[in-house]
PDB file of N, CA, C and O in Angstrom:
ATOM      1  N   MET A   1      21.296 -12.790   3.493  1.00  0.00           N
ATOM      2  CA  MET A   1      20.479 -12.434   2.862  1.00  0.00           C
ATOM      3  C   MET A   1      18.646 -12.707   2.861  1.00  0.00           C
ATOM      4  O   MET A   1      17.557 -12.173   2.653  1.00  0.00           O
ATOM      5  N   TRP A   2      19.600 -14.450   3.425  1.00  0.00           N
ATOM      6  CA  TRP A   2      17.389 -14.787   3.058  1.00  0.00           C
ATOM      7  C   TRP A   2      17.011 -14.050   4.609  1.00  0.00           C
ATOM      8  O   TRP A   2      15.879 -13.876   5.061  1.00  0.00           O
ATOM      9  N   LYS A   3      17.844 -13.817   5.021  1.00  0.00           N
ATOM     10  CA  LYS A   3      16.973 -13.256   6.256  1.00  0.00           C
ATOM     11  C   LYS A   3      16.771 -12.466   6.373  1.00  0.00           C
ATOM     12  O   LYS A   3      16.235 -12.218   7.453  1.00  0.00           O
ATOM     13  N   ARG A   4      17.083 -10.840   5.008  1.00  0.00           N
ATOM     14  CA  ARG A   4      16.429  -9.226   4.653  1.00  0.00           C
ATOM     15  C   ARG A   4      15.686  -9.964   3.999  1.00  0.00           C
ATOM     16  O   ARG A   4      14.582  -9.950   4.543  1.00  0.00           O
ATOM     17  N   LEU A   5      15.690 -10.684   3.016  1.00  0.00           N
ATOM     18  CA  LEU A   5      14.626 -11.541   1.917  1.00  0.00           C
ATOM     19  C   LEU A   5      12.849 -11.699   3.092  1.00  0.00           C
ATOM     20  O   LEU A   5      11.879 -10.988   2.829  1.00  0.00           O
ATOM     21  N   SER A   6      12.838 -12.354   3.844  1.00  0.00           N
ATOM     22  CA  SER A   6      12.131 -12.924   4.767  1.00  0.00           C
ATOM     23  C   SER A   6      11.607 -11.946   5.615  1.00  0.00           C
ATOM     24  O   SER A   6      10.448 -11.918   6.027  1.00  0.00           O
ATOM     25  N   LEU A   7      12.696 -10.963   5.923  1.00  0.00           N
ATOM     26  CA  LEU A   7      12.482 -10.084   7.192  1.00  0.00           C
ATOM     27  C   LEU A   7      11.491  -8.747   5.543  1.00  0.00           C
ATOM     28  O   LEU A   7      10.350  -8.286   5.551  1.00  0.00           O
ATOM     29  N   LEU A   8      12.211  -8.643   4.841  1.00  0.00           N
ATOM     30  CA  LEU A   8      10.990  -7.770   3.478  1.00  0.00           C
ATOM     31  C   LEU A   8       9.541  -7.744   2.860  1.00  0.00           C
ATOM     32  O   LEU A   8       8.712  -6.967   2.388  1.00  0.00           O
ATOM     33  N   TRP A   9       9.893 -10.023   3.363  1.00  0.00           N
ATOM     34  CA  TRP A   9       8.570 -10.124   2.947  1.00  0.00           C
ATOM     35  C   TRP A   9       8.026  -9.944   3.649  1.00  0.00           C
ATOM     36  O   TRP A   9       7.136  -9.149   3.346  1.00  0.00           O
ATOM     37  N   SER A  10       7.996 -10.496   5.308  1.00  0.00           N
ATOM     38  CA  SER A  10       7.115 -10.104   6.554  1.00  0.00           C
ATOM     39  C   SER A  10       6.369  -8.391   6.478  1.00  0.00           C
ATOM     40  O   SER A  10       5.396  -7.925   7.071  1.00  0.00           O
ATOM     41  N   LEU A  11       7.045  -7.958   5.769  1.00  0.00           N
ATOM     42  CA  LEU A  11       6.986  -6.095   6.105  1.00  0.00           C
ATOM     43  C   LEU A  11       5.886  -6.125   4.920  1.00  0.00           C
ATOM     44  O   LEU A  11       4.916  -5.660   5.519  1.00  0.00           O
ATOM     45  N   VAL A  12       5.452  -6.387   3.623  1.00  0.00           N
ATOM     46  CA  VAL A  12       4.768  -6.586   2.036  1.00  0.00           C
ATOM     47  C   VAL A  12       4.261  -7.344   1.685  1.00  0.00           C
ATOM     48  O   VAL A  12       3.844  -7.550   0.545  1.00  0.00           O
ATOM     49  N   ARG A  13       4.174  -8.016   2.722  1.00  0.00           N
ATOM     50  CA  ARG A  13       3.334  -9.331   2.013  1.00  0.00           C
ATOM     51  C   ARG A  13       1.906  -9.093   2.361  1.00  0.00           C
ATOM     52  O   ARG A  13       1.367 -10.183   2.554  1.00  0.00           O
ATOM     53  N   GLY A  14       1.052  -8.065   2.522  1.00  0.00           N
ATOM     54  CA  GLY A  14      -0.232  -7.649   1.353  1.00  0.00           C
ATOM     55  C   GLY A  14       0.342  -7.216  -0.049  1.00  0.00           C
ATOM     56  O   GLY A  14       0.277  -7.870  -1.090  1.00  0.00           O
ATOM     57  N   ASP A  15       0.928  -5.961   0.142  1.00  0.00           N
ATOM     58  CA  ASP A  15       1.152  -5.488  -1.166  1.00  0.00           C
ATOM     59  C   ASP A  15       1.293  -5.889  -2.115  1.00  0.00           C
ATOM     60  O   ASP A  15       0.754  -5.762  -3.214  1.00  0.00           O
ATOM     61  N   ALA A  16       2.461  -6.692  -1.519  1.00  0.00           N
ATOM     62  CA  ALA A  16       2.775  -7.528  -2.990  1.00  0.00           C
ATOM     63  C   ALA A  16       2.429  -8.738  -2.992  1.00  0.00           C
ATOM     64  O   ALA A  16       3.277  -9.630  -3.025  1.00  0.00           O
ATOM     65  N   ARG A  17       1.530  -8.909  -2.967  1.00  0.00           N
ATOM     66  CA  ARG A  17       0.482 -10.046  -2.833  1.00  0.00           C
ATOM     67  C   ARG A  17      -0.814  -9.806  -4.066  1.00  0.00           C
ATOM     68  O   ARG A  17      -1.409 -10.587  -4.808  1.00  0.00           O
ATOM     69  N   GLN A  18      -0.890  -8.194  -3.822  1.00  0.00           N
ATOM     70  CA  GLN A  18      -1.789  -7.560  -4.696  1.00  0.00           C
ATOM     71  C   GLN A  18      -1.047  -6.903  -5.508  1.00  0.00           C
ATOM     72  O   GLN A  18      -1.630  -6.402  -6.469  1.00  0.00           O
ATOM     73  N   LEU A  19       0.712  -6.659  -5.370  1.00  0.00           N
ATOM     74  CA  LEU A  19       1.406  -6.575  -7.473  1.00  0.00           C
ATOM     75  C   LEU A  19       1.156  -7.875  -7.987  1.00  0.00           C
ATOM     76  O   LEU A  19       0.437  -8.105  -8.960  1.00  0.00           O
ATOM     77  N   TRP A  20       1.787  -8.752  -7.286  1.00  0.00           N
ATOM     78  CA  TRP A  20       1.676  -9.962  -7.634  1.00  0.00           C
ATOM     79  C   TRP A  20       0.407 -10.183  -8.556  1.00  0.00           C
ATOM     80  O   TRP A  20       0.650 -10.655  -9.667  1.00  0.00           O
ATOM     81  N   TRP A  21      -1.239  -9.838  -8.168  1.00  0.00           N
ATOM     82  CA  TRP A  21      -1.916 -10.678  -8.618  1.00  0.00           C
ATOM     83  C   TRP A  21      -2.052  -9.880 -10.396  1.00  0.00           C
ATOM     84  O   TRP A  21      -2.228 -10.292 -11.542  1.00  0.00           O
ATOM     85  N   ALA A  22      -1.762  -8.039  -9.450  1.00  0.00           N
ATOM     86  CA  ALA A  22      -2.187  -6.825 -10.767  1.00  0.00           C
ATOM     87  C   ALA A  22      -0.557  -7.563 -12.577  1.00  0.00           C
ATOM     88  O   ALA A  22      -0.544  -7.391 -13.796  1.00  0.00           O
ATOM     89  N   LEU A  23      -0.102  -7.914 -12.101  1.00  0.00           N
ATOM     90  CA  LEU A  23       0.928  -8.086 -12.935  1.00  0.00           C
ATOM     91  C   LEU A  23       0.553  -8.814 -13.837  1.00  0.00           C
ATOM     92  O   LEU A  23       0.588  -8.493 -15.025  1.00  0.00           O
ATOM     93  N   ARG A  24      -0.148 -10.658 -13.084  1.00  0.00           N
ATOM     94  CA  ARG A  24      -0.674 -11.798 -13.817  1.00  0.00           C
ATOM     95  C   ARG A  24      -1.852 -11.034 -14.410  1.00  0.00           C
ATOM     96  O   ARG A  24      -2.066 -11.303 -15.592  1.00  0.00           O
ATOM     97  N   HIS A  25      -2.853  -9.931 -13.714  1.00  0.00           N
ATOM     98  CA  HIS A  25      -3.568  -9.327 -14.479  1.00  0.00           C
ATOM     99  C   HIS A  25      -3.823  -9.262 -16.203  1.00  0.00           C
ATOM    100  O   HIS A  25      -2.836  -8.554 -16.406  1.00  0.00           O
ATOM    101  N   PRO A  26      -4.232  -9.407 -17.188  1.00  0.00           N
ATOM    102  CA  PRO A  26      -4.943  -9.262 -19.177  1.00  0.00           C
ATOM    103  C   PRO A  26      -3.969  -7.541 -18.890  1.00  0.00           C
ATOM    104  O   PRO A  26      -2.906  -7.003 -19.201  1.00  0.00           O
ATOM    105  N   ALA A  27      -5.199  -7.279 -18.116  1.00  0.00           N
ATOM    106  CA  ALA A  27      -4.768  -5.086 -18.232  1.00  0.00           C
ATOM    107  C   ALA A  27      -3.476  -4.991 -18.251  1.00  0.00           C
ATOM    108  O   ALA A  27      -2.742  -4.474 -19.094  1.00  0.00           O
ATOM    109  N   ALA A  28      -3.148  -5.713 -16.915  1.00  0.00           N
ATOM    110  CA  ALA A  28      -1.765  -4.852 -16.437  1.00  0.00           C
ATOM    111  C   ALA A  28      -0.954  -4.260 -17.423  1.00  0.00           C
ATOM    112  O   ALA A  28      -0.541  -5.050 -18.272  1.00  0.00           O
ATOM    113  N   PRO A  29      -0.452  -2.514 -17.597  1.00  0.00           N
ATOM    114  CA  PRO A  29       0.766  -2.338 -18.500  1.00  0.00           C
ATOM    115  C   PRO A  29       2.022  -2.305 -18.205  1.00  0.00           C
ATOM    116  O   PRO A  29       2.408  -2.518 -17.056  1.00  0.00           O
ATOM    117  N   GLY A  30       2.670  -2.089 -18.996  1.00  0.00           N
ATOM    118  CA  GLY A  30       3.640  -2.309 -18.888  1.00  0.00           C
ATOM    119  C   GLY A  30       5.209  -1.665 -18.391  1.00  0.00           C
ATOM    120  O   GLY A  30       6.343  -2.131 -18.499  1.00  0.00           O
ATOM    121  N   TRP A  31       4.665  -0.318 -17.777  1.00  0.00           N
ATOM    122  CA  TRP A  31       5.071   0.234 -16.359  1.00  0.00           C
ATOM    123  C   TRP A  31       5.702  -0.218 -14.935  1.00  0.00           C
ATOM    124  O   TRP A  31       6.704  -0.011 -14.249  1.00  0.00           O
ATOM    125  N   LEU A  32       4.155  -1.173 -14.908  1.00  0.00           N
ATOM    126  CA  LEU A  32       3.560  -2.220 -13.969  1.00  0.00           C
ATOM    127  C   LEU A  32       4.969  -3.091 -13.901  1.00  0.00           C
ATOM    128  O   LEU A  32       5.898  -3.070 -13.094  1.00  0.00           O
ATOM    129  N   LYS A  33       4.707  -3.918 -15.178  1.00  0.00           N
ATOM    130  CA  LYS A  33       6.102  -4.350 -14.813  1.00  0.00           C
ATOM    131  C   LYS A  33       7.303  -4.171 -15.139  1.00  0.00           C
ATOM    132  O   LYS A  33       8.052  -5.079 -14.779  1.00  0.00           O
ATOM    133  N   LEU A  34       7.686  -3.482 -15.591  1.00  0.00           N
ATOM    134  CA  LEU A  34       8.719  -2.578 -15.511  1.00  0.00           C
ATOM    135  C   LEU A  34       9.455  -2.430 -13.704  1.00  0.00           C
ATOM    136  O   LEU A  34      10.531  -2.851 -13.278  1.00  0.00           O
ATOM    137  N   GLY A  35       8.446  -1.734 -13.055  1.00  0.00           N
ATOM    138  CA  GLY A  35       8.209  -1.708 -11.869  1.00  0.00           C
ATOM    139  C   GLY A  35       8.715  -2.364 -11.175  1.00  0.00           C
ATOM    140  O   GLY A  35       9.455  -2.059 -10.240  1.00  0.00           O
ATOM    141  N   ALA A  36       8.419  -3.275 -11.498  1.00  0.00           N
ATOM    142  CA  ALA A  36       8.075  -4.803 -10.190  1.00  0.00           C
ATOM    143  C   ALA A  36       9.095  -5.618 -11.277  1.00  0.00           C
ATOM    144  O   ALA A  36       8.802  -6.809 -11.376  1.00  0.00           O
ATOM    145  N   ALA A  37       9.888  -5.313 -11.852  1.00  0.00           N
ATOM    146  CA  ALA A  37      11.082  -6.137 -12.131  1.00  0.00           C
ATOM    147  C   ALA A  37      12.516  -5.493 -11.735  1.00  0.00           C
ATOM    148  O   ALA A  37      13.572  -6.101 -11.558  1.00  0.00           O
ATOM    149  N   LEU A  38      12.304  -4.271 -11.653  1.00  0.00           N
ATOM    150  CA  LEU A  38      13.506  -2.953 -11.134  1.00  0.00           C
ATOM    151  C   LEU A  38      12.928  -3.142  -9.332  1.00  0.00           C
ATOM    152  O   LEU A  38      13.964  -2.785  -8.770  1.00  0.00           O
ATOM    153  N   ILE A  39      12.055  -3.435  -8.327  1.00  0.00           N
ATOM    154  CA  ILE A  39      12.189  -3.403  -7.285  1.00  0.00           C
ATOM    155  C   ILE A  39      13.004  -5.293  -7.177  1.00  0.00           C
ATOM    156  O   ILE A  39      14.009  -5.526  -6.506  1.00  0.00           O
ATOM    157  N   VAL A  40      12.348  -6.222  -7.891  1.00  0.00           N
ATOM    158  CA  VAL A  40      13.032  -7.056  -7.485  1.00  0.00           C
ATOM    159  C   VAL A  40      14.887  -7.226  -7.896  1.00  0.00           C
ATOM    160  O   VAL A  40      15.592  -7.963  -7.206  1.00  0.00           O
ATOM    161  N   LEU A  41      15.352  -6.586  -8.858  1.00  0.00           N
ATOM    162  CA  LEU A  41      16.159  -6.408  -9.117  1.00  0.00           C
ATOM    163  C   LEU A  41      17.013  -5.360  -8.015  1.00  0.00           C
ATOM    164  O   LEU A  41      17.933  -5.989  -7.493  1.00  0.00           O
ATOM    165  N   TYR A  42      16.964  -4.477  -7.720  1.00  0.00           N
ATOM    166  CA  TYR A  42      16.697  -3.836  -6.604  1.00  0.00           C
ATOM    167  C   TYR A  42      17.601  -5.226  -5.327  1.00  0.00           C
ATOM    168  O   TYR A  42      18.786  -5.558  -5.320  1.00  0.00           O
ATOM    169  N   VAL A  43      16.116  -5.868  -4.153  1.00  0.00           N
ATOM    170  CA  VAL A  43      16.409  -6.393  -4.067  1.00  0.00           C
ATOM    171  C   VAL A  43      17.453  -7.879  -3.832  1.00  0.00           C
ATOM    172  O   VAL A  43      17.790  -8.481  -2.813  1.00  0.00           O
ATOM    173  N   LEU A  44      17.741  -8.092  -5.266  1.00  0.00           N
ATOM    174  CA  LEU A  44      18.589  -9.466  -5.026  1.00  0.00           C
ATOM    175  C   LEU A  44      20.162  -8.232  -5.791  1.00  0.00           C
ATOM    176  O   LEU A  44      21.216  -8.818  -6.037  1.00  0.00           O
ATOM    177  N   SER A  45      20.104  -6.881  -6.025  1.00  0.00           N
ATOM    178  CA  SER A  45      21.356  -6.698  -5.876  1.00  0.00           C
ATOM    179  C   SER A  45      22.460  -6.721  -5.171  1.00  0.00           C
ATOM    180  O   SER A  45      22.333  -6.206  -4.060  1.00  0.00           O
ATOM    181  N   PRO A  46      23.984  -7.329  -5.537  1.00  0.00           N
ATOM    182  CA  PRO A  46      24.806  -6.090  -4.240  1.00  0.00           C
ATOM    183  C   PRO A  46      24.929  -5.278  -4.101  1.00  0.00           C
ATOM    184  O   PRO A  46      25.630  -4.847  -3.186  1.00  0.00           O
ATOM    185  N   VAL A  47      24.084  -4.316  -5.247  1.00  0.00           N
ATOM    186  CA  VAL A  47      24.489  -2.600  -4.349  1.00  0.00           C
ATOM    187  C   VAL A  47      23.122  -2.366  -3.791  1.00  0.00           C
ATOM    188  O   VAL A  47      22.000  -2.734  -4.140  1.00  0.00           O
ATOM    189  N   ASP A  48      23.621  -1.572  -2.727  1.00  0.00           N
ATOM    190  CA  ASP A  48      22.783  -1.095  -2.543  1.00  0.00           C
ATOM    191  C   ASP A  48      22.647   0.993  -2.382  1.00  0.00           C
ATOM    192  O   ASP A  48      23.203   1.830  -3.093  1.00  0.00           O
ATOM    193  N   LEU A  49      22.089   1.123  -1.675  1.00  0.00           N
ATOM    194  CA  LEU A  49      22.232   2.401  -1.438  1.00  0.00           C
ATOM    195  C   LEU A  49      23.073   3.019  -0.445  1.00  0.00           C
ATOM    196  O   LEU A  49      23.860   3.956  -0.582  1.00  0.00           O
ATOM    197  N   LEU A  50      22.650   2.045   1.030  1.00  0.00           N
ATOM    198  CA  LEU A  50      23.443   2.220   1.789  1.00  0.00           C
ATOM    199  C   LEU A  50      23.917   0.547   2.041  1.00  0.00           C
ATOM    200  O   LEU A  50      23.240  -0.481   2.021  1.00  0.00           O
ATOM    201  N   PRO A  51      25.491   0.792   2.299  1.00  0.00           N
ATOM    202  CA  PRO A  51      25.797  -1.275   2.575  1.00  0.00           C
ATOM    203  C   PRO A  51      24.855  -1.619   3.242  1.00  0.00           C
ATOM    204  O   PRO A  51      24.222  -0.974   4.078  1.00  0.00           O
ATOM    205  N   ASP A  52      24.730  -2.666   2.887  1.00  0.00           N
ATOM    206  CA  ASP A  52      24.344  -4.227   4.479  1.00  0.00           C
ATOM    207  C   ASP A  52      25.266  -4.049   5.633  1.00  0.00           C
ATOM    208  O   ASP A  52      24.809  -4.098   6.775  1.00  0.00           O
ATOM    209  N   VAL A  53      26.871  -3.791   5.358  1.00  0.00           N
ATOM    210  CA  VAL A  53      27.501  -4.158   6.281  1.00  0.00           C
ATOM    211  C   VAL A  53      27.388  -3.124   7.873  1.00  0.00           C
ATOM    212  O   VAL A  53      27.732  -3.504   8.992  1.00  0.00           O
ATOM    213  N   LEU A  54      26.824  -1.813   7.513  1.00  0.00           N
ATOM    214  CA  LEU A  54      26.334  -0.704   8.244  1.00  0.00           C
ATOM    215  C   LEU A  54      25.262  -1.380   9.036  1.00  0.00           C
ATOM    216  O   LEU A  54      24.087  -1.507   8.693  1.00  0.00           O
ATOM    217  N   PRO A  55      25.992  -1.925  10.480  1.00  0.00           N
ATOM    218  CA  PRO A  55      24.353  -2.428  10.747  1.00  0.00           C
ATOM    219  C   PRO A  55      23.109  -0.728  11.649  1.00  0.00           C
ATOM    220  O   PRO A  55      23.011   0.433  12.045  1.00  0.00           O
ATOM    221  N   VAL A  56      22.437  -2.284  11.357  1.00  0.00           N
ATOM    222  CA  VAL A  56      20.977  -1.820  11.348  1.00  0.00           C
ATOM    223  C   VAL A  56      20.694  -0.538  10.035  1.00  0.00           C
ATOM    224  O   VAL A  56      19.687  -0.533   9.326  1.00  0.00           O
ATOM    225  N   VAL A  57      21.870   0.525   9.934  1.00  0.00           N
ATOM    226  CA  VAL A  57      21.572   1.412   8.828  1.00  0.00           C
ATOM    227  C   VAL A  57      21.134   0.471   7.025  1.00  0.00           C
ATOM    228  O   VAL A  57      20.242   0.484   6.176  1.00  0.00           O
ATOM    229  N   GLY A  58      21.965   0.035   7.197  1.00  0.00           N
ATOM    230  CA  GLY A  58      22.250  -0.395   5.716  1.00  0.00           C
ATOM    231  C   GLY A  58      21.288  -2.066   5.422  1.00  0.00           C
ATOM    232  O   GLY A  58      21.528  -2.790   4.456  1.00  0.00           O
ATOM    233  N   VAL A  59      20.281  -2.366   6.434  1.00  0.00           N
ATOM    234  CA  VAL A  59      19.276  -3.118   6.155  1.00  0.00           C
ATOM    235  C   VAL A  59      17.884  -2.272   5.954  1.00  0.00           C
ATOM    236  O   VAL A  59      16.944  -2.697   5.283  1.00  0.00           O
ATOM    237  N   VAL A  60      17.895  -0.890   6.703  1.00  0.00           N
ATOM    238  CA  VAL A  60      16.901  -0.371   7.299  1.00  0.00           C
ATOM    239  C   VAL A  60      16.136   0.326   5.992  1.00  0.00           C
ATOM    240  O   VAL A  60      15.023   0.852   5.992  1.00  0.00           O
ATOM    241  N   ASP A  61      17.037   0.177   4.905  1.00  0.00           N
ATOM    242  CA  ASP A  61      16.594   1.233   3.759  1.00  0.00           C
ATOM    243  C   ASP A  61      16.053   0.763   2.843  1.00  0.00           C
ATOM    244  O   ASP A  61      15.250   1.328   2.100  1.00  0.00           O
ATOM    245  N   ASP A  62      16.676  -1.032   2.757  1.00  0.00           N
ATOM    246  CA  ASP A  62      15.719  -1.868   2.105  1.00  0.00           C
ATOM    247  C   ASP A  62      14.397  -1.789   2.869  1.00  0.00           C
ATOM    248  O   ASP A  62      13.530  -1.150   2.274  1.00  0.00           O
ATOM    249  N   LEU A  63      14.049  -2.301   4.066  1.00  0.00           N
ATOM    250  CA  LEU A  63      12.994  -2.498   4.426  1.00  0.00           C
ATOM    251  C   LEU A  63      12.097  -1.133   4.868  1.00  0.00           C
ATOM    252  O   LEU A  63      11.191  -1.127   5.701  1.00  0.00           O
ATOM    253  N   VAL A  64      12.543  -0.088   4.163  1.00  0.00           N
ATOM    254  CA  VAL A  64      11.767   1.472   3.558  1.00  0.00           C
ATOM    255  C   VAL A  64      11.792   1.504   1.980  1.00  0.00           C
ATOM    256  O   VAL A  64      10.726   1.551   1.365  1.00  0.00           O
ATOM    257  N   LEU A  65      12.606   1.485   1.540  1.00  0.00           N
ATOM    258  CA  LEU A  65      12.520   1.398  -0.051  1.00  0.00           C
ATOM    259  C   LEU A  65      11.901   0.521  -0.247  1.00  0.00           C
ATOM    260  O   LEU A  65      10.769   0.982  -0.093  1.00  0.00           O
ATOM    261  N   VAL A  66      11.746  -0.904  -0.595  1.00  0.00           N
ATOM    262  CA  VAL A  66      11.144  -2.021  -0.840  1.00  0.00           C
ATOM    263  C   VAL A  66       9.520  -1.924  -0.968  1.00  0.00           C
ATOM    264  O   VAL A  66       8.730  -2.137  -1.887  1.00  0.00           O
ATOM    265  N   PRO A  67       9.337  -1.296   1.059  1.00  0.00           N
ATOM    266  CA  PRO A  67       7.297  -1.803   0.683  1.00  0.00           C
ATOM    267  C   PRO A  67       7.209  -0.191  -0.219  1.00  0.00           C
ATOM    268  O   PRO A  67       6.244  -0.031  -0.966  1.00  0.00           O
ATOM    269  N   LEU A  68       8.341   1.025  -0.077  1.00  0.00           N
ATOM    270  CA  LEU A  68       6.965   2.582   0.197  1.00  0.00           C
ATOM    271  C   LEU A  68       7.425   2.085  -1.832  1.00  0.00           C
ATOM    272  O   LEU A  68       6.658   2.662  -2.603  1.00  0.00           O
ATOM    273  N   ALA A  69       8.134   1.480  -2.307  1.00  0.00           N
ATOM    274  CA  ALA A  69       7.934   1.537  -3.692  1.00  0.00           C
ATOM    275  C   ALA A  69       7.269   0.429  -4.320  1.00  0.00           C
ATOM    276  O   ALA A  69       7.023   0.703  -5.495  1.00  0.00           O
ATOM    277  N   ILE A  70       6.874  -0.748  -3.977  1.00  0.00           N
ATOM    278  CA  ILE A  70       5.527  -1.368  -4.028  1.00  0.00           C
ATOM    279  C   ILE A  70       4.291  -0.514  -4.019  1.00  0.00           C
ATOM    280  O   ILE A  70       3.611  -0.556  -5.044  1.00  0.00           O
ATOM    281  N   ARG A  71       3.816   0.390  -2.860  1.00  0.00           N
ATOM    282  CA  ARG A  71       2.575   1.220  -2.311  1.00  0.00           C
ATOM    283  C   ARG A  71       3.292   2.201  -3.287  1.00  0.00           C
ATOM    284  O   ARG A  71       2.243   2.312  -2.651  1.00  0.00           O
ATOM    285  N   TRP A  72       3.838   2.895  -4.004  1.00  0.00           N
ATOM    286  CA  TRP A  72       3.992   3.451  -5.207  1.00  0.00           C
ATOM    287  C   TRP A  72       3.258   3.393  -6.116  1.00  0.00           C
ATOM    288  O   TRP A  72       2.470   4.306  -6.363  1.00  0.00           O
ATOM    289  N   LEU A  73       3.410   1.567  -7.305  1.00  0.00           N
ATOM    290  CA  LEU A  73       3.107   1.194  -7.994  1.00  0.00           C
ATOM    291  C   LEU A  73       1.677   0.634  -7.663  1.00  0.00           C
ATOM    292  O   LEU A  73       0.800   0.459  -8.509  1.00  0.00           O
ATOM    293  N   LEU A  74       1.558   0.375  -6.313  1.00  0.00           N
ATOM    294  CA  LEU A  74      -0.410  -0.105  -6.425  1.00  0.00           C
ATOM    295  C   LEU A  74      -1.115   0.896  -6.403  1.00  0.00           C
ATOM    296  O   LEU A  74      -2.252   0.669  -6.816  1.00  0.00           O
ATOM    297  N   LYS A  75      -0.810   2.567  -5.901  1.00  0.00           N
ATOM    298  CA  LYS A  75      -1.594   3.816  -6.118  1.00  0.00           C
ATOM    299  C   LYS A  75      -1.076   4.130  -7.750  1.00  0.00           C
ATOM    300  O   LYS A  75      -1.135   5.298  -8.134  1.00  0.00           O
ATOM    301  N   ARG A  76      -0.731   3.404  -8.392  1.00  0.00           N
ATOM    302  CA  ARG A  76      -0.802   4.327  -9.514  1.00  0.00           C
ATOM    303  C   ARG A  76      -1.320   3.317 -10.610  1.00  0.00           C
ATOM    304  O   ARG A  76      -0.837   3.763 -11.651  1.00  0.00           O
ATOM    305  N   LEU A  77      -1.958   2.331 -10.881  1.00  0.00           N
ATOM    306  CA  LEU A  77      -2.559   1.866 -11.277  1.00  0.00           C
ATOM    307  C   LEU A  77      -3.606   1.982 -11.638  1.00  0.00           C
ATOM    308  O   LEU A  77      -3.938   3.167 -11.681  1.00  0.00           O
ATOM    309  N   PRO A  78      -4.576   1.100 -12.034  1.00  0.00           N
ATOM    310  CA  PRO A  78      -5.132   2.157 -13.494  1.00  0.00           C
ATOM    311  C   PRO A  78      -7.116   1.381 -12.486  1.00  0.00           C
ATOM    312  O   PRO A  78      -7.265   0.210 -12.135  1.00  0.00           O
ATOM    313  N   PRO A  79      -7.803   2.097 -12.380  1.00  0.00           N
ATOM    314  CA  PRO A  79      -8.777   1.852 -10.937  1.00  0.00           C
ATOM    315  C   PRO A  79      -9.539   0.427 -11.190  1.00  0.00           C
ATOM    316  O   PRO A  79      -9.975   0.028 -10.111  1.00  0.00           O
ATOM    317  N   GLU A  80      -9.806  -0.361 -12.128  1.00  0.00           N
ATOM    318  CA  GLU A  80      -9.869  -1.188 -12.408  1.00  0.00           C
ATOM    319  C   GLU A  80      -8.860  -2.575 -12.553  1.00  0.00           C
ATOM    320  O   GLU A  80      -8.828  -3.802 -12.649  1.00  0.00           O
ATOM    321  N   LEU A  81      -8.144  -1.429 -12.493  1.00  0.00           N
ATOM    322  CA  LEU A  81      -7.365  -2.959 -12.736  1.00  0.00           C
ATOM    323  C   LEU A  81      -7.376  -3.337 -10.309  1.00  0.00           C
ATOM    324  O   LEU A  81      -7.527  -4.307  -9.566  1.00  0.00           O
ATOM    325  N   ALA A  82      -7.084  -1.670 -10.143  1.00  0.00           N
ATOM    326  CA  ALA A  82      -6.843  -1.945  -8.637  1.00  0.00           C
ATOM    327  C   ALA A  82      -7.958  -2.514  -8.028  1.00  0.00           C
ATOM    328  O   ALA A  82      -7.639  -3.180  -7.043  1.00  0.00           O
ATOM    329  N   GLN A  83      -9.536  -2.482  -8.338  1.00  0.00           N
ATOM    330  CA  GLN A  83     -10.338  -2.520  -8.162  1.00  0.00           C
ATOM    331  C   GLN A  83     -10.405  -5.043  -8.148  1.00  0.00           C
ATOM    332  O   GLN A  83     -10.465  -5.949  -7.317  1.00  0.00           O
ATOM    333  N   ALA A  84     -10.339  -4.886  -9.543  1.00  0.00           N
ATOM    334  CA  ALA A  84     -10.023  -6.528  -9.551  1.00  0.00           C
ATOM    335  C   ALA A  84      -8.657  -7.111  -8.332  1.00  0.00           C
ATOM    336  O   ALA A  84      -8.678  -8.183  -7.728  1.00  0.00           O
ATOM    337  N   THR A  85      -7.927  -6.396  -8.271  1.00  0.00           N
ATOM    338  CA  THR A  85      -6.622  -7.046  -7.111  1.00  0.00           C
ATOM    339  C   THR A  85      -7.221  -6.674  -5.892  1.00  0.00           C
ATOM    340  O   THR A  85      -6.534  -7.216  -5.027  1.00  0.00           O
ATOM    341  N   ALA A  86      -8.419  -5.842  -5.186  1.00  0.00           N
ATOM    342  CA  ALA A  86      -7.825  -5.370  -4.406  1.00  0.00           C
ATOM    343  C   ALA A  86      -8.418  -6.957  -2.941  1.00  0.00           C
ATOM    344  O   ALA A  86      -8.039  -7.525  -1.916  1.00  0.00           O
ATOM    345  N   GLY A  87      -9.224  -6.918  -3.669  1.00  0.00           N
ATOM    346  CA  GLY A  87      -9.981  -8.042  -2.828  1.00  0.00           C
ATOM    347  C   GLY A  87      -8.686  -9.524  -2.703  1.00  0.00           C
ATOM    348  O   GLY A  87      -8.970 -10.601  -2.178  1.00  0.00           O
ATOM    349  N   ARG A  88      -7.483  -9.230  -3.245  1.00  0.00           N
ATOM    350  CA  ARG A  88      -6.604 -10.084  -3.349  1.00  0.00           C
ATOM    351  C   ARG A  88      -5.466 -10.681  -2.171  1.00  0.00           C
ATOM    352  O   ARG A  88      -4.930 -11.768  -1.952  1.00  0.00           O
ATOM    353  N   ARG A  89      -5.427  -9.002  -1.421  1.00  0.00           N
ATOM    354  CA  ARG A  89      -4.396  -8.509  -0.932  1.00  0.00           C
ATOM    355  C   ARG A  89      -4.322  -9.673   1.209  1.00  0.00           C
ATOM    356  O   ARG A  89      -3.412  -9.445   2.005  1.00  0.00           O
TER     357      ARG A  89
END
């Protein structure tokens, strides 16, 4: 599990940092906090769309879905919040 988390982190480091700063910003909307919590639950959950015991395919779903979900949330940030957190990537 730790190997999976470290690989995910290396792929989404910049976006994850921006998401972190957006979550800590006073103007962060509630939907952003909920979306981030759901992403964390998905990463930590033992239940996956494709089980990790399947060679390659089991990890690839996480490597694709998590970065896409983070990017999706960031693209929906209010413009002033996106601009305030963009320099923190």
